[in-house]
C-alpha positions in Angstrom: 62.7 129.5 111.4 64.1 127.3 114.2 66.6 124.6 113.4 68.0 121.8 115.5 71.4 120.0 115.2 72.0 116.4 115.9 74.8 115.8 118.4 75.9 112.6 116.8 76.0 113.3 113.0 76.0 117.2 113.2 73.3 117.5 110.6 70.7 120.3 110.7 67.0 119.4 111.1 64.2 121.9 110.6 61.5 122.6 113.2 58.7 120.6 111.5 60.8 117.4 111.3 61.9 117.7 114.9 58.3 118.0 116.1 57.2 114.9 114.2 60.0 112.7 115.6 62.2 112.8 118.7 65.0 111.0 116.8 67.3 112.4 114.2 66.0 111.2 110.8 69.6 110.6 109.5 71.3 108.6 112.3 68.6 107.9 114.8 70.2 109.8 117.7 67.8 111.0 120.4 69.8 114.1 121.3 69.0 117.3 119.3 70.2 120.8 120.2 68.5 124.0 119.1 71.0 126.1 117.0 71.4 129.8 117.7 72.5 132.4 115.2 76.0 133.8 115.7 75.7 137.3 117.2 78.3 139.7 118.2 77.6 142.3 120.9 79.4 145.6 120.4 80.5 147.2 123.6 81.5 150.9 123.7 84.8 151.4 125.5 84.9 154.1 128.1 
């Protein structure tokens, strides 16, 4: 599932709520950023 984070209040908003409104339901900010999972790439040393 895709989640978005509000730049202003740092709260997480689910995909369904973000599609219904362009504003953050908590603080009213119009800037939402899609969150990405933390991934670590392993590189083999030569």
